[in-house]
N, C-alpha and C positions, 0 to 999 in steps of 0.2 A: 471811930466809926468807919472812916474811909479806907482802912487797910484790910478789911475782911477778905480773906482768900488770896490776897496778893502775894504774900511771902511763900505760900504753898506752891505757887505756879512758877516761881523763878527757877530757871534751869530745867523745867519739866516740859517735855514735848507733847504729852497727851494725858488727859484725865482718863482714868480707868476705874469704873465702878463695877464691882462683881460680888456675887454672893448668892445665897438662896433667896427665894421669893419671901419666905416667911421663916421666922425662928422655929425650928423643929426641936427635937431633943438636944440636950447639951452635947452628947456624943456626936450627933450628926453635924451640928453647927461647928464644933471644934475640928472635926475631920475636914469639912469644906474649907474652913478658915486656914488650916495648916497647908492645904493644897495650893492656896493662893499666895503663899509667902514669896515666891519668886517675883511676883509683880510688885509687891511692896519694896523689894530689894532692888528692883530695876530703876536706875537713876533717871531713865527717860520717861517714867510713868509717875503721875500724881495719883496714887492708888487710894481707893476708898472701899472698905468692906460694907456691903449692903445686906440688910435683912430687916423685915418688918416685924414689929412686935404685935401688930394687929392688922388683919386684912378686912377692913370694915365694909368693903363692897363686894364680897363674895356672892356668887349667883344664888346659892341656896342657904337657908338658915342653918342647915346641918353641916355645911362645909367648915373645915378647920380654919380658924381665924388667927391662931397664934396664942402665945402665953399671956398676952395682955401687957400693959405698959410697965407695971412695977417689976414683974418677973423678967420681962423682956429687956428692960434697961439693965438689970443686974447681969444678965447673960452677955449683953453687948459690952458692958464695962469689963467683964472678964476677958472677952476677945481682945479689947483694947489693951488691957494690962499684959496679957500673955504674948501678943504678937506685935504690939506697937502700932496697930492699924488706926488710921482715921476712919470714922464711921459715918454712914448715911442711913437714915430710916425715915419712914413716913409719919406724918401727923395728920389727924383727921378733923380736929376742931380747935377752936381758939384757946381752949383751956390747957392744951398739951404742950405747946412749943417751949415755954419757959422751963419746964421740968425736963423735957427731953433734951434741950440744948445744953444741959449741965453734963451730959454724957456724950452726945454725938457732935460731929463737926459740920454735918450738912442735914438740914431739915428739908424733907421732900414733900411737895404738895402733890397729892394724887391728881391724875388727869381730870377726873370728874369734879374736882374741887378747885380747878385752876382759876376760877373767877371769884372765889369766895373772899370777899374783902376782909372780913374780920380775921380769917385764918392767915391771909397774906400779911396783914399788919402785925398780928401777934408773932409771926415768924420773924418779921423785919425788926421787931423790938429786941430780939436776942442777938448774940454775937456770932451766931452760926451762919454759914453760907445757906442761901435759900435756893433750892432746885425746884423749879416749877415745871411739871409735866404738862405738855400741851394737851388740852382737851380734844378728844376724838371728834368733837362736834364743832371745833373752832378753826377758822382760817389762820394760817401762820402769822399774818400781819396783826391779827387781833391780840396776840400774846404780848405785844408791846405795852398794852394797858396794864396787864398783870405785872410786868416788870416795873412799870412806872409806880405802881402802888407800893412796891417794896422800896424803890429808890427814894420816893418822896418821904416815906416814913423814916428813912435813914438820913434824911437831910439834904438829898440831892433834888434840885428842882429845875434842872436844865433839860435839854433835848435828850431823850433816851438813846443811848448808843452802846456799842460793844465794849469800848474801853472803860466807860464809867460803870457799866453793869459788872464787869469783871472786878473793878476796883472796889465796888461796894458789896461784892459777894452775892451776885444774882446770876443763876444759870437757867437755861431753858432745856427741856428734854423733849425730843420728838419720839412719839410712840405709835404713829400711824393715825389715819383718819377713817371714820366709819364709811363703808362703801356697801350700800345695801344692808341686808341683815346678816349678822354673824360673820362679817368680814372686815378686815382693815387693809388699807393700802398706804404706801408712803409716797408722797409727792416730793421728790428730791429737790424741787425748786424751793420748797418750804424751808429746807435747811439753810439755803443761801439767804432767804428773806429774813428769817429769825436771827441769823448771825449778824445782821446789820445792827441789831440793838441788844444783843446779849451773847455770851458764850453758849454754844449749843452742844448738847450731848445727844448722841444717837442711841436710842434704846432698841437694840437689835432684836432682843428676844420678845418683848411685848409687841413689837411691830408685826410679828408673825402669828399673833394670837387670833383665835376665832371666838369672839365673846359669846358666851352662853350657847355655844354650838354643840356642846357635849352633854346635852340634857341638863343636869343640875350643876354642871361645871363648864368652864370654858375650855375649848380645844385649841389647837395650834399646829403649826407645821415647822418644826425646828430645822428641817432640811433647808429651809430658805434663809436661815440666819446668815450663813457665810456670804450669800449673794448680795443681800441688802447691806451687810457690813462693808463689803468691798466697794459697793456703789457709794455709800456715804463717805468712805475714806477718799474716794476720787472727787466727790463734790467738795469736800473740805468741812470738817467739824472740829470742835475742840476736845471731844472725848467720846467714849463709848460706854455703854451700860449693858452688862450681860448678867442675866440670872442663870446660875449654874449649880450643878449638883453632881455628885459622883454617880448617881443612878436616877435620872429624871423620871423613870417609870414608877418610882416609889415616892417621889416628892409629894408633899402634902398640899402644894398649891403651884399651879402653872407648869406642871411637869411637861405637857406636850410642846411647849414653846421654849423650854430651857435648852441650853447647850451643855453637853456633857463635859465635865472638867478635863478629861483627857484630850478633848478636841479643841480646847480653848487655846492652847499654846500655838498650834499651827495657824489658827485663824488670826491671832494677834500678830504673829510674824508677818502674815500677808498684809495686814492693815499697816504695819510699820513700813513695809516696803512701798506700798502705794503712797503713803503720806510723804515719804522721801522724794517721790517723783513730783507730786502736785504742790507741795508747800515750800 
């Protein structure tokens, strides 16, 4: 129980999570997955391919949600077998984690569900790493309690701290905090606060989202992704999360805040250079 995620991080300098927001057509997913192969082969990166089989919190009932769990897990398994990637995907209720963990390496708790005890416990009962996205409505220090729910379920009952959260396979992801209506901001102090009690991933693309600002969809400003990413690298985090696509304008979810695949390489190079200075 206590070795979850530990071996994956030995010799790795940075966790990198990347992929499309949601599983689209097989051809689209495979094209994106193939483009990300250099990061899997980079010995300084602990790479995870990310895509959701279901986006259960879309703004509109008519929005594309994904292929669903059964078909989605089949496609994710195909990605794993073809490219050798470790996988990350979202789960939305306590009935899903045990099945999903048979395929993926990281179970992600969506931000809106970051306090849902039954879901956190069900994820903790699997062998997968649990990545908890900080709720847009929560203070950074409040996330300590979500981490504790997973740790206690996994048999750890001490003071919550970064080292033991890493050992027991619990991460936190920052994706911005609500600021007025339809806007998110990132308080960089929160990265430091949360890193006291868990490894922290910076979700650079969701942090520039404008929730429900595009009518029946969410908007965003992807031009701000590099600035926030470089700032997070300077503060110090354990990894980065990028939703990416070869053409964000045709992505079926979160296109306005995605970073284009061809722009990802230069940004990660900048992040690496900053990390070498500050860490």
